[in-house]
Structures are given as structure tokens and as C-alpha cells.
N, C-alpha and C positions, 0 to 999 in steps of 0.2 A: 615254256611248257615242254615236258619230256614226252617224246614219242618213241614207242618201242618198234623196232624194225625186225621183221621176220620174213624170210624168203625160203622157198623150197630149193632154190638154186645154190644153196650153201648148206653145209651140215647143220643139223639141229644142235642146239646147245646141249652139252653133256652134263650140265649142272644148273644151279639156280642163277642163271644170267641170261641176257639177251644177245642175239647175234650182233645187234647194233642198237644204238640209241641216238636219236637226233634231239638237239636242244638248240633253239634259235637257228643260226645258219651253220651249225657244226654237226657232223655225223661222226660218232665214235664207234668204230668197228672193233668188236671183241677179238681177242686172239684167235686166229684161224689156224687150226692144225690141218695136215694134209689128208683129210677124210673126203672120200668121194660122196657127194650128197645123195647120189642115186643108190649106192650100195651100203653106205654107212661104214665102209671099210677103209682102213689106212691104205694109201696107195703104195705100190712097190714099183720097182723098175730095175733096169740093168744097172743104173747108178742111183741108188736109193735117195741120196740127198738132192739130186737134180729132179727126180720125179716128184719128191715131196715138196720141194721149193715151188715147182710149177703149180701143184695143187693148192698149196697154201696161198700163193699170190692170186690164183684164179678164184678161190673162195672169197677173198677180199674184193676182187673185181666184181664178182657176181652180186655181192651184197650192195656195193655201190650202185651198180646198174639197176638194181631193184628200186633205187631212189632217183633214177635218171641222172646219176653222177658217173664220172669216169675216174680213172687213175690220175688224170690231169688235175682233178679236184683235191687230191690228197696233199695235205700240208705237212704231215708227220707220220713216219712209220717207225715201229719198233720190231726188230727181228730177234727172236730168241733161237739160238742153235745149241745143240748138245755137244758140238765139237768145233772149236774155232779153226781147226784144220780144214773145215768145209767152207770157210769164209769166201775164198775166191770163186768156188763153184756157185755159191749162193749169189754173189755179186753178178756173175755172168747171167744167171737166170733172171735176177732182179732187173737187169738192164734190158731184158726183152719185154718187160712190162712197163717200166718207168723209163721213158726214152728222152724226155726233155723236161724243163721246169721241175727239176728233181725236188722232192720233198725233203725236209729235214729228216734225219734218220739216226737211229741207234741200233747197234747190233751187239748182243751180248751172249756169251756162252753161259749156259745154265747146266746144272747137274742132271736134271731130268725134266721131261715134258709129259703132258697127259698122253696116255696110250703108248708111251715110250717112243714117240715120234722124234724125228731129227730136227724139226723146225716148227716154229709158230710165229705168226705175223699179225700185228694189230696196226690199225691206222686211224688217223683223224683226217676227215675231209671237210671242206667248206662248200656250202651250196652257192 
């Protein structure tokens, strides 16, 4: 049975999709862009990719926590970045969230992301 997941601790979907969906013991988190759920605005910072990576990963974390899961429960992530030159900075931020028992991961450069953000992250977790 498919269960739709929605939490106020992550940005609302900006299209016809769910923040996440659970099926059986799996939770599929939709791509999370670096939008502050309180303001609805894309985050900025002294180093935009670092600030945006933190917010993107935090949004994934918040969705999982709404289901009593943690980043330790993630088995696969996919990271989309607009510039592969940011790969090392993204890795450094990623390592602050995923500290052990690392999930499988893909990271790809794409030509454009929603709201012209620099990063989007999706995840699959197991209950």
C-alpha cells in the first residue's frame, strides 16, 4: 500500500508530486531543493553551494525524521548538481550528514534545476 508523506519541516512540493512516499518498508524521498520550509525561499550564503547543500540535505533529513527515520536508514541517494566543479564542496557537506554506513550514491551534473538552484537531493530509506 502506498502512503503519501507530508511534513511542514520540509518545503511543500512545487508541482504534482509528494514530498515522499512509503511503500512496504521503503521510503522514497522526492528531490529536495535548498528551499527554507519556513520562508519558501531558496537559501543563499557566503558560499552558495555550501549553504544550498546543507539545506538540501537537511530537508531530506527532516522528511525522514517525520517518519521516525534517520539518515542512517538511507540506502541510496542521488545528488544533482549544476556544476561538477562543486563536487568536492558537496562531498564535504555530505560527510557532515552521512557519517558511517554510507548509502549507495550517484552524483550527476545537470544543465538546470528547479528555481535555478545549484543542488537537488533525493533518497531512498528503509524502515
